[in-house]
MMTF fields as JSON, N, C-alpha, C and O atoms, coordinates in Angstrom:
{
  "mmtfVersion": "1.0.0",
  "mmtfProducer": "UNKNOWN",
  "numBonds": 331,
  "numAtoms": 332,
  "numGroups": 83,
  "numChains": 1,
  "numModels": 1,
  "chainsPerModel": [1],
  "groupsPerChain": [83],
  "chainIdList": ["A"],
  "bondAtomList": [4, 2, 8, 6, 12, 10, 16, 14, 20, 18, 24, 22, 28, 26, 32, 30, 36, 34, 40, 38, 44, 42, 48, 46, 52, 50, 56, 54, 60, 58, 64, 62, 68, 66, 72, 70, 76, 74, 80, 78, 84, 82, 88, 86, 92, 90, 96, 94, 100, 98, 104, 102, 108, 106, 112, 110, 116, 114, 120, 118, 124, 122, 128, 126, 132, 130, 136, 134, 140, 138, 144, 142, 148, 146, 152, 150, 156, 154, 160, 158, 164, 162, 168, 166, 172, 170, 176, 174, 180, 178, 184, 182, 188, 186, 192, 190, 196, 194, 200, 198, 204, 202, 208, 206, 212, 210, 216, 214, 220, 218, 224, 222, 228, 226, 232, 230, 236, 234, 240, 238, 244, 242, 248, 246, 252, 250, 256, 254, 260, 258, 264, 262, 268, 266, 272, 270, 276, 274, 280, 278, 284, 282, 288, 286, 292, 290, 296, 294, 300, 298, 304, 302, 308, 306, 312, 310, 316, 314, 320, 318, 324, 322, 328, 326],
  "bondOrderList": [1, 1, 1, 1, 1, 1, 1, 1, 1, 1, 1, 1, 1, 1, 1, 1, 1, 1, 1, 1, 1, 1, 1, 1, 1, 1, 1, 1, 1, 1, 1, 1, 1, 1, 1, 1, 1, 1, 1, 1, 1, 1, 1, 1, 1, 1, 1, 1, 1, 1, 1, 1, 1, 1, 1, 1, 1, 1, 1, 1, 1, 1, 1, 1, 1, 1, 1, 1, 1, 1, 1, 1, 1, 1, 1, 1, 1, 1, 1, 1, 1, 1],
  "groupList": [{"groupName": "MET", "atomNameList": ["N", "CA", "C", "O"], "elementList": ["N", "C", "C", "O"], "formalChargeList": [0, 0, 0, 0], "bondAtomList": [1, 0, 2, 1, 3, 2], "bondOrderList": [1, 1, 2], "singleLetterCode": "M", "chemCompType": "L-PEPTIDE LINKING"}, {"groupName": "CYS", "atomNameList": ["N", "CA", "C", "O"], "elementList": ["N", "C", "C", "O"], "formalChargeList": [0, 0, 0, 0], "bondAtomList": [1, 0, 2, 1, 3, 2], "bondOrderList": [1, 1, 2], "singleLetterCode": "C", "chemCompType": "L-PEPTIDE LINKING"}, {"groupName": "SER", "atomNameList": ["N", "CA", "C", "O"], "elementList": ["N", "C", "C", "O"], "formalChargeList": [0, 0, 0, 0], "bondAtomList": [1, 0, 2, 1, 3, 2], "bondOrderList": [1, 1, 2], "singleLetterCode": "S", "chemCompType": "L-PEPTIDE LINKING"}, {"groupName": "ALA", "atomNameList": ["N", "CA", "C", "O"], "elementList": ["N", "C", "C", "O"], "formalChargeList": [0, 0, 0, 0], "bondAtomList": [1, 0, 2, 1, 3, 2], "bondOrderList": [1, 1, 2], "singleLetterCode": "A", "chemCompType": "L-PEPTIDE LINKING"}, {"groupName": "GLU", "atomNameList": ["N", "CA", "C", "O"], "elementList": ["N", "C", "C", "O"], "formalChargeList": [0, 0, 0, 0], "bondAtomList": [1, 0, 2, 1, 3, 2], "bondOrderList": [1, 1, 2], "singleLetterCode": "E", "chemCompType": "L-PEPTIDE LINKING"}, {"groupName": "PRO", "atomNameList": ["N", "CA", "C", "O"], "elementList": ["N", "C", "C", "O"], "formalChargeList": [0, 0, 0, 0], "bondAtomList": [1, 0, 2, 1, 3, 2], "bondOrderList": [1, 1, 2], "singleLetterCode": "P", "chemCompType": "L-PEPTIDE LINKING"}, {"groupName": "ILE", "atomNameList": ["N", "CA", "C", "O"], "elementList": ["N", "C", "C", "O"], "formalChargeList": [0, 0, 0, 0], "bondAtomList": [1, 0, 2, 1, 3, 2], "bondOrderList": [1, 1, 2], "singleLetterCode": "I", "chemCompType": "L-PEPTIDE LINKING"}, {"groupName": "ASN", "atomNameList": ["N", "CA", "C", "O"], "elementList": ["N", "C", "C", "O"], "formalChargeList": [0, 0, 0, 0], "bondAtomList": [1, 0, 2, 1, 3, 2], "bondOrderList": [1, 1, 2], "singleLetterCode": "N", "chemCompType": "L-PEPTIDE LINKING"}, {"groupName": "PHE", "atomNameList": ["N", "CA", "C", "O"], "elementList": ["N", "C", "C", "O"], "formalChargeList": [0, 0, 0, 0], "bondAtomList": [1, 0, 2, 1, 3, 2], "bondOrderList": [1, 1, 2], "singleLetterCode": "F", "chemCompType": "L-PEPTIDE LINKING"}, {"groupName": "LEU", "atomNameList": ["N", "CA", "C", "O"], "elementList": ["N", "C", "C", "O"], "formalChargeList": [0, 0, 0, 0], "bondAtomList": [1, 0, 2, 1, 3, 2], "bondOrderList": [1, 1, 2], "singleLetterCode": "L", "chemCompType": "L-PEPTIDE LINKING"}, {"groupName": "VAL", "atomNameList": ["N", "CA", "C", "O"], "elementList": ["N", "C", "C", "O"], "formalChargeList": [0, 0, 0, 0], "bondAtomList": [1, 0, 2, 1, 3, 2], "bondOrderList": [1, 1, 2], "singleLetterCode": "V", "chemCompType": "L-PEPTIDE LINKING"}, {"groupName": "ARG", "atomNameList": ["N", "CA", "C", "O"], "elementList": ["N", "C", "C", "O"], "formalChargeList": [0, 0, 0, 0], "bondAtomList": [1, 0, 2, 1, 3, 2], "bondOrderList": [1, 1, 2], "singleLetterCode": "R", "chemCompType": "L-PEPTIDE LINKING"}, {"groupName": "THR", "atomNameList": ["N", "CA", "C", "O"], "elementList": ["N", "C", "C", "O"], "formalChargeList": [0, 0, 0, 0], "bondAtomList": [1, 0, 2, 1, 3, 2], "bondOrderList": [1, 1, 2], "singleLetterCode": "T", "chemCompType": "L-PEPTIDE LINKING"}, {"groupName": "TRP", "atomNameList": ["N", "CA", "C", "O"], "elementList": ["N", "C", "C", "O"], "formalChargeList": [0, 0, 0, 0], "bondAtomList": [1, 0, 2, 1, 3, 2], "bondOrderList": [1, 1, 2], "singleLetterCode": "W", "chemCompType": "L-PEPTIDE LINKING"}, {"groupName": "TYR", "atomNameList": ["N", "CA", "C", "O"], "elementList": ["N", "C", "C", "O"], "formalChargeList": [0, 0, 0, 0], "bondAtomList": [1, 0, 2, 1, 3, 2], "bondOrderList": [1, 1, 2], "singleLetterCode": "Y", "chemCompType": "L-PEPTIDE LINKING"}, {"groupName": "GLN", "atomNameList": ["N", "CA", "C", "O"], "elementList": ["N", "C", "C", "O"], "formalChargeList": [0, 0, 0, 0], "bondAtomList": [1, 0, 2, 1, 3, 2], "bondOrderList": [1, 1, 2], "singleLetterCode": "Q", "chemCompType": "L-PEPTIDE LINKING"}, {"groupName": "LYS", "atomNameList": ["N", "CA", "C", "O"], "elementList": ["N", "C", "C", "O"], "formalChargeList": [0, 0, 0, 0], "bondAtomList": [1, 0, 2, 1, 3, 2], "bondOrderList": [1, 1, 2], "singleLetterCode": "K", "chemCompType": "L-PEPTIDE LINKING"}, {"groupName": "ASP", "atomNameList": ["N", "CA", "C", "O"], "elementList": ["N", "C", "C", "O"], "formalChargeList": [0, 0, 0, 0], "bondAtomList": [1, 0, 2, 1, 3, 2], "bondOrderList": [1, 1, 2], "singleLetterCode": "D", "chemCompType": "L-PEPTIDE LINKING"}, {"groupName": "GLY", "atomNameList": ["N", "CA", "C", "O"], "elementList": ["N", "C", "C", "O"], "formalChargeList": [0, 0, 0, 0], "bondAtomList": [1, 0, 2, 1, 3, 2], "bondOrderList": [1, 1, 2], "singleLetterCode": "G", "chemCompType": "PEPTIDE LINKING"}, {"groupName": "HIS", "atomNameList": ["N", "CA", "C", "O"], "elementList": ["N", "C", "C", "O"], "formalChargeList": [0, 0, 0, 0], "bondAtomList": [1, 0, 2, 1, 3, 2], "bondOrderList": [1, 1, 2], "singleLetterCode": "H", "chemCompType": "L-PEPTIDE LINKING"}],
  "groupTypeList": [0, 1, 2, 3, 4, 5, 6, 7, 1, 8, 5, 0, 9, 10, 7, 6, 9, 2, 7, 3, 9, 9, 11, 9, 8, 7, 2, 12, 4, 11, 6, 11, 10, 13, 2, 4, 5, 8, 14, 7, 10, 15, 2, 5, 4, 6, 16, 7, 17, 8, 8, 8, 6, 1, 9, 2, 14, 9, 9, 6, 9, 3, 3, 18, 9, 5, 5, 15, 8, 3, 10, 2, 2, 0, 4, 17, 14, 16, 10, 16, 2, 0, 19],
  "groupIdList": [1, 2, 3, 4, 5, 6, 7, 8, 9, 10, 11, 12, 13, 14, 15, 16, 17, 18, 19, 20, 21, 22, 23, 24, 25, 26, 27, 28, 29, 30, 31, 32, 33, 34, 35, 36, 37, 38, 39, 40, 41, 42, 43, 44, 45, 46, 47, 48, 49, 50, 51, 52, 53, 54, 55, 56, 57, 58, 59, 60, 61, 62, 63, 64, 65, 66, 67, 68, 69, 70, 71, 72, 73, 74, 75, 76, 77, 78, 79, 80, 81, 82, 83],
  "secStructList": [7, 7, 7, 1, 7, 2, 2, 2, 2, 2, 2, 2, 2, 2, 2, 2, 2, 2, 2, 2, 2, 2, 2, 2, 6, 6, 7, 7, 7, 7, 7, 7, 7, 7, 7, 7, 6, 6, 7, 7, 7, 7, 7, 2, 2, 2, 2, 2, 2, 2, 2, 2, 2, 2, 2, 2, 2, 2, 2, 2, 2, 2, 2, 2, 2, 2, 2, 2, 2, 2, 2, 2, 2, 2, 2, 2, 2, 2, 2, 6, 7, 7, 7],
  "xCoordList": [-8.787, -9.376, -8.346, -8.278, -7.533, -6.537, -5.383, -5.476, -4.3, -3.176, -3.498, -4.511, -2.65, -2.934, -2.66, -2.918, -2.146, -1.845, -3.132, -3.959, -3.306, -4.545, -4.764, -5.906, -3.693, -3.866, -4.466, -5.096, -4.284, -4.874, -6.235, -7.09, -6.45, -7.703, -8.876, -10.013, -8.637, -9.75, -10.522, -11.752, -9.855, -10.648, -11.422, -12.539, -10.857, -11.57, -12.775, -13.827, -12.629, -13.747, -14.878, -16.049, -14.533, -15.543, -16.232, -17.445, -15.463, -16.032, -17.015, -18.107, -16.649, -17.527, -18.815, -19.91, -18.666, -19.862, -20.758, -21.983, -20.146, -20.945, -21.693, -22.867, -21.039, -21.712, -22.8, -23.83, -22.579, -23.62, -24.851, -25.983, -24.629, -25.759, -26.48, -27.706, -25.738, -26.374, -27.233, -28.308, -26.764, -27.544, -28.815, -29.832, -28.756, -29.958, -31.064, -32.245, -30.693, -31.681, -31.935, -32.428, -31.604, -31.845, -31.229, -31.835, -30.048, -29.361, -28.47, -27.909, -28.349, -27.465, -26.099, -25.192, -25.947, -24.666, -23.687, -24.086, -22.435, -21.375, -20.383, -20.191, -19.764, -18.714, -17.373, -17.186, -16.461, -15.11, -14.137, -14.179, -13.261, -12.265, -10.903, -10.737, -9.934, -8.548, -7.667, -8.002, -6.559, -5.677, -4.23, -3.783, -3.511, -2.066, -1.458, -1.019, -1.421, -1.014, 0.467, 0.846, 1.297, 2.729, 3.316, 4.414, 2.602, 3.126, 4.339, 4.24, 5.469, 6.716, 7.517, 7.715, 7.971, 8.745, 10.23, 11.018, 10.623, 12.032, 12.821, 12.325, 14.045, 14.903, 15.518, 15.6, 15.948, 16.584, 17.878, 18.271, 18.552, 19.797, 19.532, 20.332, 18.406, 18.072, 17.799, 18.207, 17.122, 16.85, 18.142, 18.308, 19.064, 20.347, 21.138, 21.734, 21.148, 21.852, 21.257, 21.989, 19.937, 19.27, 19.595, 19.822, 19.616, 19.933, 21.345, 21.551, 22.32, 23.7, 23.928, 24.772, 23.19, 23.289, 22.759, 23.376, 21.618, 21.052, 21.953, 22.141, 22.508, 23.394, 24.643, 25.061, 25.241, 26.442, 26.117, 26.911, 24.959, 24.547, 24.391, 24.853, 23.745, 23.551, 24.868, 25.038, 25.793, 27.1, 27.869, 28.505, 27.815, 28.477, 27.816, 28.499, 26.496, 25.776, 26.118, 26.317, 26.186, 26.506, 27.938, 28.225, 28.842, 30.222, 30.352, 31.29, 29.447, 29.539, 28.825, 29.091, 27.934, 27.179, 27.968, 27.863, 28.743, 29.44, 30.368, 30.428, 31.099, 31.921, 31.098, 31.595, 29.863, 29.024, 28.732, 28.699, 28.519, 28.294, 29.564, 29.512, 30.704, 31.972, 32.263, 32.726, 32.009, 32.251, 31.349, 31.777, 30.123, 29.195, 29.675, 29.634, 30.123, 30.572, 31.894, 32.143, 32.749, 33.999, 33.719, 34.382, 32.743, 32.39, 31.799, 32.041, 31.036, 30.508, 31.652, 31.611, 32.657, 33.815, 34.597, 35.068, 34.73, 35.499, 34.827, 35.503, 33.518, 32.815, 32.429, 31.825, 32.775, 32.525, 31.04, 30.659, 30.228, 28.799, 28.43, 29.097, 27.381, 26.913, 25.446, 24.678, 25.09, 23.707, 22.837, 21.638],
  "yCoordList": [-4.033, -4.367, -4.304, -5.213, -3.231, -3.101, -2.257, -1.621, -2.264, -1.423, 0.026, 0.304, 0.934, 2.357, 2.862, 4.028, 2.012, 2.455, 2.539, 1.63, 3.62, 3.784, 2.69, 2.336, 2.157, 1.141, -0.132, -0.898, -0.37, -1.537, -1.235, -2.119, -0.011, 0.332, 0.501, 0.217, 0.95, 1.192, -0.08, -0.058, -1.192, -2.409, -2.861, -3.362, -2.697, -3.087, -2.181, -2.649, -0.9, 0.027, -0.325, -0.312, -0.636, -1.035, -2.323, -2.469, -3.242, -4.492, -4.244, -4.813, -3.411, -3.117, -2.442, -2.79, -1.465, -0.763, -1.692, -1.631, -2.547, -3.474, -4.468, -4.749, -4.991, -5.94, -5.257, -5.865, -3.999, -3.269, -3.062, -3.193, -2.739, -2.581, -3.904, -3.929, -4.992, -6.299, -6.655, -7.235, -6.31, -6.595, -5.756, -6.193, -4.532, -3.695, -4.344, -4.169, -5.076, -5.731, -7.174, -7.971, -7.512, -8.823, -9.968, -11.027, -9.737, -10.784, -11.583, -11.037, -12.877, -13.715, -13.865, -14.45, -13.346, -13.444, -12.401, -11.37, -12.684, -11.755, -11.584, -12.491, -10.423, -10.15, -10.215, -9.601, -10.958, -11.058, -10.332, -10.497, -9.53, -8.768, -9.046, -9.067, -9.258, -9.372, -8.6, -8.413, -8.166, -7.307, -7.695, -7.783, -7.924, -8.121, -7.247, -7.763, -5.939, -5.042, -5.133, -4.859, -5.511, -5.526, -6.914, -7.058, -7.921, -9.272, -9.374, -9.127, -9.735, -9.709, -10.961, -11.301, -11.637, -12.852, -12.621, -13.562, -11.404, -11.128, -11.217, -10.906, -11.646, -11.743, -10.376, -9.526, -10.16, -8.882, -8.643, -7.493, -9.711, -9.528, -8.828, -8.003, -9.156, -8.519, -7.034, -6.2, -6.708, -5.302, -4.551, -3.418, -5.174, -4.529, -4.32, -3.261, -5.315, -5.172, -4.046, -3.242, -3.986, -2.925, -1.553, -0.596, -1.459, -0.195, 0.254, 1.426, -0.643, -0.269, 0.047, 0.881, -0.608, -0.264, 1.145, 1.93, 1.463, 2.817, 3.863, 4.946, 3.54, 4.481, 4.75, 5.901, 3.71, 3.919, 4.714, 5.554, 4.458, 5.231, 6.703, 7.568, 6.993, 8.387, 9.066, 10.251, 8.347, 8.933, 9.259, 10.309, 8.373, 8.646, 9.838, 10.694, 9.891, 11.005, 12.316, 13.34, 12.288, 13.494, 13.939, 15.136, 12.998, 13.374, 13.965, 14.72, 13.645, 14.137, 15.445, 16.093, 15.859, 17.084, 18.376, 19.262, 18.546, 19.824, 20.214, 21.399, 19.289, 19.724, 20.305, 21.156, 19.866, 20.422, 21.897, 22.689, 22.263, 23.676, 24.484, 25.62, 23.896, 24.602, 24.805, 25.879, 23.818, 23.946, 25.023, 25.806, 25.067, 26.073, 27.478, 28.363, 27.695, 29.037, 29.391, 30.566, 28.404, 28.689, 29.11, 30.003, 28.474, 28.867, 30.274, 31.037, 30.62, 31.98, 32.971, 34.072, 32.586, 33.449, 33.664, 34.768, 32.595, 32.681, 33.609, 34.388, 33.532, 34.391, 35.726, 36.566, 35.925, 37.174, 37.561, 38.71, 36.534, 36.814, 37.224, 36.835, 38.0, 38.449, 38.058, 38.061, 37.728, 37.308, 38.506, 38.363],
  "zCoordList": [8.365, 7.082, 5.966, 5.138, 5.928, 4.867, 5.381, 6.43, 4.63, 5.017, 4.671, 4.03, 5.09, 4.923, 3.507, 3.212, 2.636, 1.277, 0.457, 0.511, -0.299, -1.067, -2.109, -2.402, -2.665, -3.705, -3.131, -3.86, -1.848, -1.208, -0.607, -0.541, -0.17, 0.5, -0.459, -0.082, -1.671, -2.587, -2.921, -2.877, -3.256, -3.503, -2.278, -2.409, -1.095, 0.121, 0.356, 0.79, 0.075, 0.233, -0.735, -0.355, -1.97, -2.954, -2.499, -2.647, -1.952, -1.462, -0.328, -0.325, 0.626, 1.76, 1.29, 1.734, 0.378, -0.119, -0.938, -0.834, -1.746, -2.567, -1.692, -1.936, -0.695, 0.199, 1.018, 1.311, 1.388, 2.116, 1.229, 1.695, -0.049, -0.966, -1.195, -1.311, -1.261, -1.424, -0.214, -0.367, 0.992, 2.196, 2.246, 2.784, 1.674, 1.646, 0.82, 1.117, -0.195, -1.058, -0.644, -1.442, 0.589, 1.189, 0.379, 0.214, -0.107, -0.862, 0.084, 1.034, -0.186, 0.625, -0.02, 0.573, -1.216, -1.919, -1.387, -0.845, -1.548, -1.134, -2.28, -3.09, -2.337, -3.316, -2.595, -1.544, -3.166, -2.594, -3.507, -4.726, -2.918, -3.67, -3.083, -1.864, -3.938, -3.474, -4.435, -5.604, -3.928, -4.717, -4.462, -3.319, -5.551, -5.499, -6.582, -7.61, -6.376, -7.458, -7.818, -8.956, -6.865, -7.131, -6.942, -6.406, -7.371, -7.276, -8.189, -9.391, -7.625, -8.371, -8.054, -6.887, -9.08, -8.87, -9.094, -8.999, -9.385, -9.633, -8.333, -7.25, -8.481, -7.314, -7.01, -7.896, -5.77, -5.417, -6.184, -6.378, -6.625, -7.37, -8.697, -9.137, -9.338, -10.61, -10.389, -11.197, -9.316, -9.01, -8.737, -9.188, -8.0, -7.727, -9.014, -9.21, -9.887, -11.161, -11.991, -12.566, -12.054, -12.81, -12.221, -12.96, -10.904, -10.248, -10.598, -10.916, -10.549, -10.818, -12.298, -12.627, -13.186, -14.602, -14.843, -15.563, -14.241, -14.383, -13.749, -14.303, -12.592, -11.916, -12.746, -12.871, -13.312, -14.116, -15.381, -15.803, -15.987, -17.161, -16.815, -17.559, -15.694, -15.296, -14.956, -15.243, -14.357, -14.053, -15.331, -15.42, -16.314, -17.592, -18.276, -18.84, -18.226, -18.819, -18.116, -18.771, -16.789, -16.028, -16.29, -16.248, -16.561, -16.855, -18.252, -18.508, -19.151, -20.516, -20.767, -21.78, -19.895, -20.135, -19.925, -20.772, -18.866, -18.677, -19.821, -20.148, -20.452, -21.593, -22.741, -23.479, -22.905, -23.966, -23.727, -24.669, -22.47, -22.154, -22.371, -22.842, -22.026, -22.21, -23.686, -24.07, -24.521, -25.96, -26.537, -27.385, -26.091, -26.583, -26.246, -27.101, -25.035, -24.66, -25.338, -25.608, -25.619, -26.334, -27.772, -28.299, -28.404, -29.767, -29.779, -30.713, -28.765, -28.658, -28.49, -29.039, -27.74, -27.507, -28.807, -29.079, -29.611, -30.846, -31.852, -32.524, -31.959, -32.925, -32.312, -32.978, -31.048, -30.313, -30.305, -30.531, -30.033, -29.951, -28.531, -27.573, -28.401, -27.1, -26.949, -27.912, -25.741, -25.476, -25.257, -25.019]
}
């Protein structure tokens, strides 16, 4: 009926329950449900480019953070503050 992913199974479950309720009331109508939650027209190249841009940003950010901690502790050392 559906794949094992919950995002796909819930619409199918609602469809089955709705059609069962319609049959209880002797209706000949049926409810049809379809789901395409992640329909995407982007090419894989765009995803790869986005991934590498994010990765390079995070690497630059990670390279800049440790000196901030070192500067903070050096200033504490200069003023001889204690935690």
